[in-house]
N, C-alpha and C positions, 0 to 999 in steps of 0.2 A: 557877788562872788568875784574874786580876782581871776584874771585871765593869765594863766601861767604856762610855761613850756620848759622842757628839760634842755639844758645846754651843757655841752662838754667843754671844759676849759683846761688850759695848761697842758703841758706835755704828759702829765700823768692821767689825763682824760677824766678828771674829776667831774661828776655830774651834779649840777646844782639846779634848783628851781628858780626860774626867772620870770619877773613881771614882763609880759609881752607888750603892755600898753595897747596902742591901737594899730600896731604893725601886723601885716598879713605875712606870716612866716611859713616856710616849708622846711621839712627835714633836709639837712645838708647846707642850709643857708649859713654863711659865715657872718657873725654879728659882733658888734662892740657892746660889751656888758659892763655896767658899773657895779662893782663889788666892794666889799669891805677893804680890799687891797688896792682899790683904785680901778681904772678902766682896764679891762682885759678882753682879749679876743676869744670868742667861743664858737662852737659848732652846734646848730640846732639839731636836736635828736628826735623830736616829735612835733606834731602839729599842736598849736596852742589849744588850751582847754580850760573850761571853768572848773574851779576846785572849791573846796570848803573854805570859809573865811578864816578858820583857825590855822590854815597852812600859810606860813609866812615866807615870802619870796627871799631868796638869798642874793638876789641881784636884779637889776633892771636893764632890759635891753634898750640901748640908746638908738642904734640904727643898724641896718644891714651894711656891711663893709662896701666902701666905694674904691675907686682907683687910687685915690690919695692914701686911703687907709692901707691898701696893699703895699704901697711903696714904703709906708712907715714901718710895716711889719718886716719887710726886707731889710730895712736899715737896722731894725732891732736885732735881727738874726746876725748881722755883721758885728754889731756891738757885743752880742753874746759871745761870739768867737774870741773877741778881744778880752772880754771879762773872764772867760774860763781859764785863759792862760795866767791871768793875774791871780785868780783864786787858787789855781794849782801851785803857783809859786808861793803864795801866802801859807798854804797848808804845809809845804815843805819847810819853810822858814819857822813856822810855829811848832813843827813836829807833832801835829795833832793826829791821833790814831783814827783816821776815817778815810773812806774812799769816795772821791768826788765822782758823781754820776754825770751831771750836767748842770747848766744854769739856765735861767729864763727870766727875761724882763717882762714886767707888765707893759701895757700898751704905751704909756707915756714915760716909761723908764724911771718912775719914781720909786720902784721897788724891784729888787733882784731876788728871785727864788734860787736858792742853792740846794740841789738835791744830792743826798749822800747816803752811804751805808756805813754802819759802824757796829762793831761787836759789843761795845760798852758805851755807857753814857759819856758824853763829851761836854766839857765846859767851854762854851763858845763866847763868853762875854767879851774878853779882850780881842778875840779874833774878829767878831762882828764889828766892834768899835773901830778897829784899825782898817778893816776891809771897807767899811762904809765911808771912811774918810778918804780912802784912795779912789774909790769908784764914785763918790759923791751921790750916793743913793742909799735908801734903806735896804737892809739885808734881812731876808727871811730864810732861816735854815730849816730844811724839810728832810727828816730822816725817813727813808723808805726801805723796804725789804728787797731781797735779791729778785723776787718774782716781779715786783714793781719796777725794779731797775731794768730788767729785760723788756718789760712792757714799754718803757719809755724809749729805750735805745733801738728796739726793733731788730729785725734780721730774718733769716730764712730757717725753717725747721728742717728736720730730717726728711720730711715729706716733700720738700722743695717749695712749699708755700710760705707766705709771710707768717710770722708767729701769730697764733690765735689771739694772744693777750694784747698784741699791738694792733690788731685789725678789728676785732669785733667783741672780744670778751670784756664785759664790764666788771665782773667780780670773780675772784678766785675761789673755786670750790676746794674742799679738802680731798686730796688724792691719796689713796692708800695702795700698798702692794697687793692687797686682796683683790683689787680691781683687775690687776693683771692675771691673778690666779683664776678669777671667774671667767676670763676670756681665753684661758689656756695659752697665754703668752709666755715665752721663755723668760725666766726671772733673771735677766741680765741687767743689773741696775744701770750700767753705763749706757745701754741702748734704750732703757726706759726713762732716762733722765733728759730733761730739756737743757737749753743753753744756760738757764738759771741755776742748774744743778739740782733742781727739784724734780719729782716725778712728773711726767708729761700730763698736761691738762686734758689732752684728748683721751686719756684712759677713762675719763668720766663720761664721755659722750654716749657710749653704748652700755654703760653699767646696768641701767635699769632693764634693758633688753635681756642681757645675759643672766641677770639674777632671776628674772621672770621665767626664762626658758629653762634654766637649770632645775627649777622646781618640777618640771614635767618628766624629768629623767630619773631612773632608779640610781641609787647611790653606788659609786664605784666599789666593787668588792661584794655587793649583794647578789643573791641568787635570783634568777629570772627564768620564766618559762618562755621558750622559743619554739618555732615550728619544728625544730630538730631536737627538742628535749631541753632539759634544765642545764643552765650554764651560769657562770659568774660574770658580772660586768667588769670589763677592763677599762673602757673609756667611752666617751660619747662626743658627738659633734652637734652643737646647738644650731648651727646654720643648716646643715644637711639633714638633721634629725636621724643620723646614723648612730647605732649603738654597737660597739665591739664587745664580744663576749668570748669567754674561754670555756671549753667543755672539759669534762673530767679526764679525757684522753690527751689533753693538751692542744687540741685543735682550736684555732681562732676563726671566728666567723663574724660577719657584720650583718645586722638586720636593721630595718627601719623601726623607729620608735613604736609605731602602731602594731608591729608584729610581735612585740614582747609584752609580758606581764610580770609584775613582781610576785615572787613566791612568798 
C-alpha cells in the first residue's frame, strides 16, 4: 500500500494526494513536491497514511523545506511582482477581455501560473506565445471564479476576521437566500454579500441547526393553545424557544415553546 498525505499547493490552495516516501511528516510542514507542473511548494494538511493501491498519487514529496528553499521562495515572490506588471501591460496591449487576479511561479520558475476571471471564453494562443517569449518560461492560464479570486487574495470580512475561504474553507458550498430566511436575518442583499459579491459562506454554518429547530415550532399564522387561551402564532425564536402569539382581542403575548400546543 502506498503511503500518501494531502498537500495544499499554490495560491488557490488546491489539495493533492502526494507520495510521502519515507519522510516523517506533520501537518503544517512546508514541503517541496514534484508534480506534473514541475517542483512546487506545498503545505502538509494531514499525517501520512496508507491507502488503497488503486489511488494514484498526484505528486511526490521531495523534502521538507530548508533555509535555502525559503530564500528561493522569497526570490520567486519578488520575480512574481515583476511578472505581474508585465502581464498587466500585455493584457492592455492585447485588449483581451479578462481580469488578472495574480500570478505564481512554480519553485524553479520553469512555469508561470496566470490566474484570471473572465465573463466569456478567451483565445489565449497568441497571448501565451508572446508572454512566454518575454518572460522566458512556460505559461499556464488558470480561469477562476469570483469566490476563488477572493480566496486567493484574502482580506477581512464584516466580522473583522480573515475571510473564511482564505483561512480554512476547502470547498465552497451552495449558499441560498433561504438560509437567511431560516435564520430570520433581514434580507438586505448588500449586507448578506461577501467581498466576492456572492452570499456570505457563513450563512451555511448554522443552517442545519435552524432547519432542525424550526420543525419543533408551529407554523406562523396557525392557531395554538396557550395557558391563557387560543391564539395565533406571530413569530418564534429558535434560540430562546420563545413563541409570540396574538389573541382575538389583539393582545400580544410571548410563551415558551413547551407551554403551547397546536390546535
